[in-house]
N, C-alpha and C positions, 0 to 999 in steps of 0.2 A: 827342426823344422821353423821356417821363418815366416812371417805374416806378410800376403800379398795384398797391396793396398788398395786393389779393386775388389776383396774380399770383406770390406767393409763396409757398413752402413751407418750413415748419420739417425741419428733419432732425436726428434724435437718431442719431449712432452706438452702437452698444452693444456693448460686451464686459464679462461679468462684472459688472457694476452693477446687479443684481437688486434690492439696497436700496435703491436712490434711483431709478432710471428712473422707477417710477410716478410719483413724485412730481413729476418734471420734466416728463413727458408731461401731467401734469394740468394745471399751471401754464399751459403752452403751450395746451393747447386752452382752459381758462378765460379767455385772453385773445384767444380767435378767430382763432388761427393755425390751418388746417389741419396737421398733423403725419405726419412719418412717422419711424417707427423702423426703422435698419437692424442688424439682430443678426447681428454679425461672429464668427458661430460661438460665441457664449456657451455656457459650458458649466455656469452656475451657476440655470439656469430662468427669467434676467430677462425673456425674452419672456412667459411666461405670467403673468407678475404683471401684463401690459396687459390682460388678459382684462375686455371689459365697456367699454374706453374707445372712445372714438371716433375712432381713430388707423388709418393703414394700417401694415403691417410685412412689411419686406423681410429673408428669412432667408438666410444666405449660408452656403455648405456648412462651410465650417472658416474658422478664422481669417487672412483676408489683411489684415490691418491698416487703421488709420484712414482712411489713403488711401482704401484700396479700397472703403472702407464709405462715403466723402464721394464719391465717385464713381460709387458707383452709387446713391445718394441723389439725384446731379446725374441720371442718364441715367432714372431714376424721374421726375424732376419733367419732362424734357424731353417724356417720352411723354406726360405730362398736362396738358402746355400751360404750366406755369411759367416762368417768365424769369427767377426767383433762387428761392436757397436759403437759410437761414438754417442756420449749422449750432451745434448747442449740446451740450455734451457731458453724456454721463449721468449723471456722479457728485455732482451738485447743487450745486457749485460755483459755478455760473453762472445767474442766474437768467432765465429766458425772458420776464418781464414786461418785460423791457429790451429786447427785439427792435427794439423799435418806434423806439428812437432809433439803428439801424443802418439801418433801413428809409426814416426820415426825410432820414438824408444821402445815403444813395443815390439817393433821388428828387432832389436837388438837383443832381448829375451823374450821370447814367446813360448807357452801364453805368461800372459802378466797382467795387471791391473794396473791401467797407468790415468793419475790424477793431475788435473790441470792446475796447479795452486796459485790462487789469485794472488796478483802482487797489490796486496793492502793498502799502500802506503799513499796513497791519495791523500787528500787533506778533507776531501768530502766522504770519504768511507763512512759507512755509519758505525759508532760506536757500540750498538748493539751487536753487530756483524762479526767485530774486533776479538769481543768479548767471547760471542760464542764459538767460534773457531779456535781461541785459544782452549776453550774450557771442554770443548769437543777432543781436542788435541791431546788434552791432558788424560781423558777416559779413555780413549784407545790405544795410548801408550802405557796405560795401568792393565787394559785385559789382553791384550797380545803382542806387548813390549816393541811394538814399529813406533819409530819415530817419523811421523808425517806433518810436512807444513800447513796442509788446508784438508782437513777431513771434512768440512762441510761443501765443498765446490761440487757444482754441478756437471763441470766438465769432465768428462772420464771416457777413458775406453775401457770396456769388459770385454774380456773374451765370452764369447754367446758358450758355448758348450758347457765352461766352467760356470758360469753364472748359472743358468740355468739348474746346475746339479747342486746349487749349496742350497740348503735348508734356512730358508728365514722366515720370520714370524710377520716383521712388519710390510705397512704395504702404504706406507704416506713418507712424510719427510725423513722419519727415522730409519725408511729404508737403506738411505744411503751412510747412514752412518754403521748402521748394525750389517752391513754389506763387506767392510772393510775389516771388521775383529774377523766375520765370519770365515773369510777370505784369506786371513791371516794364520788363523788357528787352520786352514785346511792344506796351507804350504804355498799358496799362492803370491807368486813375486806382487810385491805393490811399491810402484816406481813414482816419481811427481816430476813435473816438468813448469816452469814457470810460465805463466799465460797473463794477459793482459786483464783489467775488467774496468769498465765504463759504470760508475754510478750517475744517475739523473739528479737533478738538484730534488732537495727531499719532499719538495710540493710536487714532482713527478712521478715519484716511487710509486710500486703497486707491487704488493707481496702479499702474498696469502697463506703467509706465517702465522697463526694463532696461536701470541703469549702464552698464555696458556694452557690451551688442550695440547698445543705439539710439543713445549717444554716439558708437560707433567708426560707424555710419552715418551721423550727422551731421557727422563728421571727414569722410568720404569726399565727403558730397556736396559739403559747403564746396570741397573740394580741388577737383572737377570744376566746381563753377559758375567760380570765380576762374580754373581755367585757359580757361574758355570766354571770361570777361570778357577775359582778355587777347589773345583771337584779334581780328584787324581787321577780320572780317568784319560786317556788320551783321547783327541779329538780325531776326527775321520779326514785325512788327508785325501784330497786331489791328484796335487802334484808331487809323486816320488821326490825321496831328499838327492839332492846332485852327490858327486862323489867328493867333491868340495866340503859339501856342507857334513858328511857324514865324517871327512878328517877332521873337519872343525870340534865337532861333537864329540870325537875320540880325544881330541887334545885337550879339550875342557875337562875331560872324566880324569884325563891322567893328571892335570894338575890339582887334584883334589888330593894327590899322594904326596906333594911337595908343599911342604909348610908356608914357606915363605912365599912363593908364587901365589899359593893359595891367598894367604892374607895382602898380598898385593892383591889381586884381582877383585877381594871383597872390599876394596877398599877406591879401587878406581869404576867399579860398576855401576850403571846410575848414578852419577855425580854430580850432576846440575843441582843449582839450590833449590828448584821446584821437587826434584826427585827427592833428594837427601831431605827436605822437612817433610814429603808425605811419607818418607820410611820413618822418621821420628814420630809423626804423628801416629801412624799405624802402631808403632812400638809401645808408645803411652799408652794408648787406646787399650791394646791386648794386656798389657801390663798391667791395667788396673781392674783387669776383669779376675773373678776367682778362678783360674786356671792352675790350682793348684800342683806343683813338681809338673808343671807342663807349658809354662811360660815361654820357656827360651824354645824349645821345640816347636810350637805351635807360632811363634814369631819367625823362628827360619823359613817351615813352610807357605806361613800366608807371603812372607817379604818373595820367597821363590816363585811363587805362581803367580803374584801379581807385579816382577819385576821393579823390585824395589831393592835397595843397599840395605844388604843382612847387616851388616856391622853396625849402622847406624840406627835401624831397629833394634836391636839387642841395647844398645848402650844407651838411646834413651828410656828404653823401657826402667832402666835402674832406677828412673824416678820416683817408678812406683813401688820401690822396695819396701816390705812393713818396718815398722808401722803405721807411720803417718796415712801415706794413702788406702790402705785396705781400712783402717780405723775410720778415715773419713767418709770413704764409701760406705762403711755399717753405720754410721750416724746419720748420712742422707736418705738410706734407704729404710732404715728405722721411722724418720720422721713423716716419710712418702706413706707409710703404711700407719702411723698413730700419731702422727700430728705433732710429736714430740721428740726431743731428743733421749736417747739413751744414757742415763745417769748412774743407774747400779749395775758396775762394770764387779762380777763376782762369779764364782764359781758356777752358779745356778743360772745364770743369765749365758753364760758361755759354752758351757760344755753339754748340758743337759737339751740346751736349746740351741746348739750348734747349726741344726738344718736350718732354722730361723734368720741366724746370722747370715749364714752362707747366702739364704735369699736377698736377704738386706745388702750386703756386699754385690751382690750382681745387681741390683737395680741401683742400688748408689752409681756402681760401675758405669752406668749406662750413660750416666750424667758429669762425672766427673771426669772419664777418660778420653770422651771428646773435646770437654774444652781444657782440659789439663793440656792434651796432645797439640790441640790449637797452639797455645800460650807458647809450649817446646816449638812446636815444628815453627812457628811464624818467626820466635828468636834466634833460631837456625838461619832460617832463610834470609832476614835481615843480617845476620853476621854474616853469613858466606858471600851477600851481594857487594857488602861494603869492604870484604876483606880482597875480592876479588879485583873490586873497582878500583880500590887502594893499589893492591896488584900493577894492576895494567895502568892506572896511571904512573907508576915509578919506571914502568919498561919504557914506556915514550917519553918519559924524562931522559934515560939513557941515552935513549934513542937521538933523541935531541941534542943532546948534551956532544 
């Protein structure tokens, strides 16, 4: 079933962007898109600036958040018989004229969620936006295994039916991050297409992103999503697996029976410098915990659920082999409990009091594991980057020669 472009509604979430929203809506209408503005409790009279334009307006009584505005737009679209919505921000940084790119990509694989990946290579792209995008991309890949170039873009095409069926808990800026992971878990294809972005001068930018509150919400969100990703039971799927996906999964399982292919796959999977460094950090962190006789199993399980390189994680965990790291963790844990180091190492302190030592091992590992993992992961990251940079330089020299 293909997507009919006449069944797409342009949705513009609006909150206090009265200076720019009219120009955004005019461009959308001029390009032939039926347009809905969801006024999310604006207090600057932005909705009134749209008088005379052939667009629909839904007004929310108070500011409920961007996610709530998008869902309100999707509910309106469902009532009016639209199959998809394209969301574009009201701040004028994204051009509604490029919406056709998202619709064209979606038509080839429907239903799907399409993200307009901003080309943020301009010199005036805010550093905070660049960092935020990279940070969000990392966590999304960890949670659902998808490599997406721009997980924070507000330029998106959503299938209405699937969007309303997904169970989400966020309603503000964090909604746009959560919906990607939930959609991936539900089997919905997530596609990307490059789009342009315009950043005005720093003095003219107006953002409603609250550095503390919204970053705290995102931190809580990623904590919940990672915890859910670690749970063993499957996610509810909205899209059934295609025959190609079923065949690919079967081939992957059969490869486990071939030792050579299995080792090769372990070496290749999730092998970017950042992915390998993350696997090393996770391996060291879990290796430092008192998971007696269960370290390897735990590392394989967590690495699989979080899409990390299993071989790298297991190898890095060997840094924590007894006796050095466990002894260090116990000493630090003992110091945290008593304010002094454990100097009496004897039968009495190590056998009858083993339950105290295990508790101290756990306490100490929560400090030693992350820090040691950061050191090992950081060293691996820069080593791989330098090696690959050197290899690339050698290849270029050979080509030029």
